[in-house]
C-alpha positions in Angstrom: 79.0 17.0 -8.7 75.2 17.6 -7.9 75.2 15.5 -4.5 71.5 15.6 -3.9 70.8 14.3 -7.1 73.3 11.6 -6.6 72.1 10.7 -3.2 68.2 10.5 -4.7 69.5 8.1 -7.4 71.3 5.9 -5.0 68.1 5.8 -2.6 66.2 4.9 -5.7 68.4 2.1 -6.5 68.1 0.7 -2.8 64.3 1.0 -2.8 63.6 -0.3 -6.4 66.2 -3.1 -7.1 68.2 -4.9 -4.1 69.5 -7.3 -6.5 71.0 -4.8 -8.8 72.0 -2.3 -6.1 74.5 -5.2 -4.7 76.0 -5.3 -8.1 76.2 -1.6 -8.9 78.3 -0.8 -5.9 81.0 -2.9 -7.7 81.4 -0.2 -10.6 84.0 2.6 -10.2 82.5 5.8 -8.8 82.1 7.6 -12.1 80.4 4.8 -13.7 78.3 4.0 -10.7 76.9 7.6 -10.7 76.0 7.3 -14.4 74.4 3.7 -13.9 72.3 5.2 -11.0 71.5 8.3 -13.0 69.9 6.1 -15.8 68.2 3.7 -13.3 66.5 6.4 -11.7 65.0 7.8 -14.8 63.8 4.1 -16.0 62.5 3.6 -12.4 60.4 6.9 -12.4 59.0 6.0 -16.0 58.0 2.5 -14.7 56.1 3.9 -11.6 54.5 6.7 -13.3 53.0 4.2 -15.9 51.9 1.6 -13.3 51.2 4.2 -10.4 53.5 2.9 -8.1 56.6 3.8 -5.9 59.8 2.2 -6.3 57.8 -0.9 -7.9 55.3 -1.3 -5.4 51.8 -0.2 -5.4 51.3 3.7 -4.3 47.9 3.3 -2.8 46.8 6.4 -4.3 44.6 6.9 -7.5 46.5 8.2 -10.4 45.2 11.6 -11.5 46.0 11.1 -15.2 45.2 8.2 -17.6 48.2 6.2 -18.5 48.1 7.4 -22.1 48.3 10.9 -21.2 51.1 10.1 -18.7 53.2 8.4 -21.3 53.0 11.3 -23.5 54.3 13.4 -20.8 57.2 11.1 -20.1 57.8 11.1 -24.1 57.6 15.1 -24.1 59.9 15.5 -21.0 62.4 13.1 -22.6 62.4 14.9 -25.8 63.1 18.3 -23.8 66.0 16.7 -22.1 67.6 16.3 -25.4 66.7 19.7 -26.7 68.8 20.9 -23.5 65.8 22.4 -21.4 66.5 22.5 -17.7 65.0 19.7 -15.6 63.4 20.2 -12.2 62.3 16.7 -11.9 65.1 14.8 -10.4 64.5 11.8 -12.8 64.9 13.9 -15.9 67.8 15.7 -14.6 69.4 12.7 -13.8 68.6 11.4 -17.6 70.0 14.6 -18.9 73.3 14.1 -16.9 73.9 10.7 -18.2 72.7 11.1 -21.7 75.0 14.3 -22.2 78.0 12.8 -20.4 78.0 9.4 -22.5 76.3 10.5 -25.7 73.4 8.2 -25.4 71.2 8.5 -28.5 67.8 9.9 -28.0 66.2 7.0 -29.8 67.3 4.4 -27.0 65.2 6.4 -24.0 62.3 6.7 -26.4 62.5 3.0 -27.4 62.4 2.2 -23.7 59.3 4.3 -23.3 57.7 2.3 -26.2 57.8 -0.8 -24.0 55.5 1.2 -21.5 53.4 2.1 -24.4 52.7 -1.8 -25.2 51.6 -2.0 -21.4 49.4 0.9 -21.9 48.0 -0.6 -25.2 47.4 -3.8 -23.6 49.3 -5.5 -26.2 49.0 -9.3 -26.5 51.9 -11.6 -27.1 51.0 -14.6 -29.3 54.5 -16.0 -29.7 57.9 -15.9 -27.9 59.3 -13.5 -30.6 56.5 -11.1 -29.3 57.5 -11.7 -25.8 61.2 -10.8 -26.8 60.3 -7.6 -28.7 58.5 -6.6 -25.5 61.6 -7.6 -23.4 63.7 -5.6 -25.8 62.0 -2.5 -25.2 61.9 -2.6 -21.5 65.1 -4.2 -20.6 67.3 -4.9 -23.9 67.6 -1.4 -24.7 68.7 -0.6 -21.1 71.4 -2.9 -21.7 72.4 -0.8 -24.7 72.5 2.3 -22.4 74.5 0.5 -19.7 77.0 -0.7 -22.1 77.3 2.8 -23.7 78.1 4.2 -20.0 80.8 1.7 -19.8 82.4 2.9 -23.1 81.0 0.1 -25.6 80.4 1.2 -29.3 81.0 -2.1 -31.0 77.7 -3.1 -32.3 78.4 -7.0 -31.7 79.3 -6.2 -28.0 76.1 -4.0 -27.8 74.3 -7.3 -29.1 75.7 -9.1 -26.0 74.5 -6.3 -23.7 71.1 -6.5 -25.2 71.0 -10.0 -24.5 71.6 -9.8 -20.9 68.6 -7.4 -20.8 66.5 -9.8 -22.6 67.5 -12.6 -20.1 66.9 -10.4 -17.2 63.4 -9.5 -18.4 62.5 -13.1 -19.3 63.5 -14.0 -15.5 61.3 -11.1 -14.3 58.3 -12.4 -16.3 58.8 -15.6 -14.8 59.3 -14.6 -11.1 56.2 -12.0 -11.5 53.6 -13.8 -13.6 50.9 -14.1 -10.8 51.6 -10.7 -9.9 51.2 -9.3 -13.5 48.2 -11.1 -13.8 46.7 -9.5 -11.1 47.5 -6.3 -12.9 45.8 -7.7 -16.1 48.9 -8.3 -17.9 50.2 -11.6 -19.4 53.6 -11.5 -21.1 53.7 -15.2 -21.6 53.4 -16.4 -25.4 49.4 -17.3 -25.8 50.5 -20.3 -28.1 52.6 -21.8 -25.1 49.5 -21.5 -22.8 47.3 -23.1 -25.3 49.6 -26.0 -25.8 49.3 -26.6 -22.0 45.4 -26.4 -22.4 45.3 -22.9 -20.6 43.2 -19.9 -21.1 44.0 -16.1 -20.9 41.2 -15.7 -18.6 42.2 -18.5 -16.1 45.8 -19.5 -16.4 46.7 -17.9 -13.2 44.5 -19.7 -10.9 45.9 -22.1 -8.4 44.5 -25.1 -9.9 46.5 -24.5 -13.1 49.8 -24.4 -11.2 51.4 -27.5 -12.8 50.6 -26.4 -16.2 51.6 -23.1 -15.7 55.0 -23.9 -14.1 55.8 -25.9 -17.3 55.2 -22.9 -19.6 57.3 -20.8 -17.0 60.3 -23.4 -17.1 59.9 -23.1 -21.0 60.5 -19.3 -20.9 63.5 -19.9 -18.2 65.1 -22.4 -20.7 64.6 -19.6 -23.3 66.6 -17.3 -21.0 69.5 -19.4 -20.9 71.2 -19.0 -24.3 70.8 -15.0 -23.6 72.5 -15.4 -20.5 75.3 -17.4 -22.1 75.7 -15.0 -24.8 76.2 -12.1 -22.4 79.1 -13.5 -21.1 81.1 -13.1 -24.3 80.6 -9.2 -23.9 82.7 -9.3 -20.6 86.1 -8.9 -22.1 85.1 -5.6 -23.8 84.3 -3.8 -20.3 86.7 -2.3 -18.0 87.6 -4.6 -15.0 85.2 -3.1 -12.4 82.4 -3.2 -15.0 82.9 -6.5 -16.0 82.8 -7.5 -12.1 79.6 -5.6 -11.5 77.9 -7.1 -14.7 79.0 -10.7 -14.2 77.7 -10.4 -10.6 74.4 -9.0 -11.8 73.9 -11.6 -14.4 74.5 -14.5 -11.9 72.3 -12.9 -9.3 69.4 -12.6 -11.8 70.1 -15.9 -13.1 69.7 -17.5 -9.6 66.4 -15.9 -9.2 65.2 -17.8 -12.3 66.9 -21.2 -11.0 64.9 -20.4 -7.7 61.7 -20.1 -9.6 62.4 -23.3 -11.5 63.3 -25.4 -8.5 60.2 -24.2 -6.8 58.1 -25.6 -9.4 54.2 -25.1 -8.5 55.1 -23.2 -5.1 57.1 -20.6 -7.2 54.9 -17.9 -6.5 53.8 -18.4 -3.0 56.5 -15.9 -2.2 58.6 -13.7 -4.0 61.7 -15.4 -5.1 65.2 -13.5 -4.4 68.5 -14.1 -3.6 69.7 -14.0 0.2 72.8 -11.8 1.4 74.9 -14.8 1.8 74.0 -16.1 -1.8 74.8 -12.6 -3.0 78.1 -12.6 -1.4 78.9 -15.8 -2.9 78.0 -14.6 -6.4 79.9 -11.5 -5.9 83.1 -13.7 -5.3 82.1 -15.9 -8.4 81.7 -12.7 -10.4 85.3 -11.6 -9.6 86.6 -14.8 -10.9 84.6 -14.3 -14.1 85.8 -10.8 -14.6 89.5 -12.0 -14.1 89.2 -14.7 -16.5 87.0 -13.1 -19.1 90.0 -11.7 -21.0 91.5 -14.9 -21.9 88.2 -16.7 -22.4 88.0 -18.0 -26.0 85.7 -16.0 -28.5 82.7 -17.5 -29.4 80.2 -16.2 -32.1 76.6 -15.0 -31.3 74.2 -18.0 -32.0 72.2 -16.9 -35.0 69.0 -18.4 -33.7 68.8 -15.5 -30.8 66.5 -12.9 -31.4 67.9 -10.0 -33.1 67.6 -6.4 -31.8 66.4 -3.8 -34.4 69.2 -1.4 -35.6 
């Protein structure tokens, strides 16, 4: 075991996602290591494109333009699959996890396409456009995470993708004002227009009532994806079921907080407290125990379908 690499990955998770870090501790040691390795690479790519450190502004001016940085990320990712030795910890982590779990090369490259959409300044006219973005930045991560946990059934992978979509919809709702400050909007333009909002001004304080209605609509959209994800739990090992059920409920709780806060949702960053996480951890244990006896349900045909 490469202990320095593991320590780097664990620190990256602690710094970058307190919500998922709590759930990730529930995995068995081997699975947790692989999950941390994958997260390290994903976090690194995000930080490189956004010129951040662990999801926060770095304060330093980037030396390369985002398009060039994106191409470097793609080239380094291809080199991982060519078996070339990696000195960068993020790509060494990717190399370890992809080799151990035979993760298809197309998935990391698809994840980078999500960052490419940001670099291109892509617009999102409809909710399907937003969901396509969510697939690349989060749904495909769900696919890779499920692969780490031994899932190969395409129907179960659909459920893992659904959880990623739900997570990202929640992230968009929570971070809508922060994203606007970075010149990005992932809300469907059609929904904004229906509320009389314009792309240039939707984020201003005087438009909070209308914006909160659009965001509530987004959170409502996430709900069937959160529900769909539960049907994938029985296919996972026990401790993975516990970790994923807990992560699901923690992220969903953030969306509920955004919803309940209404126009004040963005006065402070919405998060779950330590006592709330502990309560959700216990709830997740119950979900993990009961999942194998739950009645199977078909995935709703109305849900957005990932590309195959």
